[in-house]
C-alpha positions, 0 to 999 in steps of 0.5 A, a space after each residue: 549791349 544793354 542793361 537790365 534790372 533783375 533778381 534771382 527770383 525773376 530769373 527762376 520764374 522765367 523758367 519752364 523746366 523741360 521734361 520732354 525728352 523721348 527717353 524720359 522715365 518716371 524716375 527722371 520725372 520725379 527728379 525733374 519735379 524735385 529740382 523745379 520745386 527746390 529752385 522754385 521755377 515757373 513750371 515743369 513742362 511735361 508730356 500729356 501722360 505725365 501731367 497728373 503725376 507732375 501735379 501730384 509731385 508739385 502739389 505742395 509748391 508754387 511750381 505749375 504744370 505745363 502740358 505740351 499738346 500736338 508735340 513736337 510736330 503739330 500734326 494732330 487734328 484740331 479735335 485731337 488737340 482739343 481733347 488732349 488739352 481738355 484731358 491735360 487741364 483735368 489732370 492739373 495742367 495750368 499752362 498748355 504749350 501747343 504746336 501749330 500745324 506747320 504745314 498749314 502755316 507754310 501753305 498759307 491756310 490761315 483760316 485753318 490755323 486761326 480756327 485751330 488756335 482759337 479752339 485750343 485756346 478756348 479749351 485751355 481757358 475753359 479749364 482755367 489754363 493759359 495757352 502758349 502757341 509754339 511756332 517752330 520758327 526754324 521752319 518758318 520765314 519772317 512773314 509767317 511769324 508776323 502773321 501768326 503773331 497777329 492771329 495769336 494777338 487777335 485771339 488773345 492767347 497767353 504766349 507766343 513761343 519760338 520752338 519745341 526744341 525738336 524741330 530739326 531741319 534737313 540741310 542741303 548736305 543731308 544732315 539735320 540742324 537745329 537753331 531754336 530761338 534767335 534774336 531776329 525772330 524774338 524781335 519780330 515776335 516782340 514787334 508784332 504781338 499785342 501788349 497782352 501776349 507774352 513771349 517764350 523763347 525755347 531752343 538754344 537758351 542754355 546760359 545765364 547770358 542768353 537768359 539775360 539777353 532774351 529778357 532784355 528783348 521782352 521775353 518773359 519765359 524760357 524753356 530750359 533743361 539747364 535750369 540749375 546751371 543758369 541759376 548757379 551762374 547767377 549766384 556766382 555773379 552776385 545776383 540775389 533776391 534783391 534787384 541788381 543791374 546786369 549787362 547783356 551782350 547777346 552771347 550765343 544767340 544767332 542774329 540770323 536764322 
């Protein structure tokens, strides 16, 4: 248990509103952008083809557009990821969420991993956007997460991020399971990135208690679809535009992968 000081605006500006489901229609995009605008969230997180439309829908608001790259499995070539990034920033993306090549991470090909992150970061920064690097922590061990944090710190990316929300892992019984952000992995990230690299928790952060918990761990951004429910719960608890002290309990977040 710990306490943090927070306001309603602080919480809203932590949220990247996720509009990434494979079945998302243009109407869903419009509704999602309208909601993000009403709640004054940090960004809407969209698939590349939707970047330009989202920018137009949000042009009279403070809400930024974040485009995903190599999503959700990270398997595109570096050149394709760079091109996708360049197109996204041309279309108005101010933030880029790129999935690492998980196979290269697991295989320990750190030169490839570093080169790819550096290339996509350069394409992002050249377009006046910041890069968030998605690790997909469900597939990784702690030593992989530490090394990725070191590389991202050396390159100077904007954020490290836990998950895509779509990294299903096959279990021994043949079923697929997904965990997403955990306390253990967020603490590893916090302890292994430099001070200029922020942390985004994504996957499984669905309630106000979970948002407050990850904030207490040093997380500054989350990916969420339950944005409105989170903010409504905050209002019910008396959180307003003024700073107030809140208790965190680590509700709902696994301590272990």
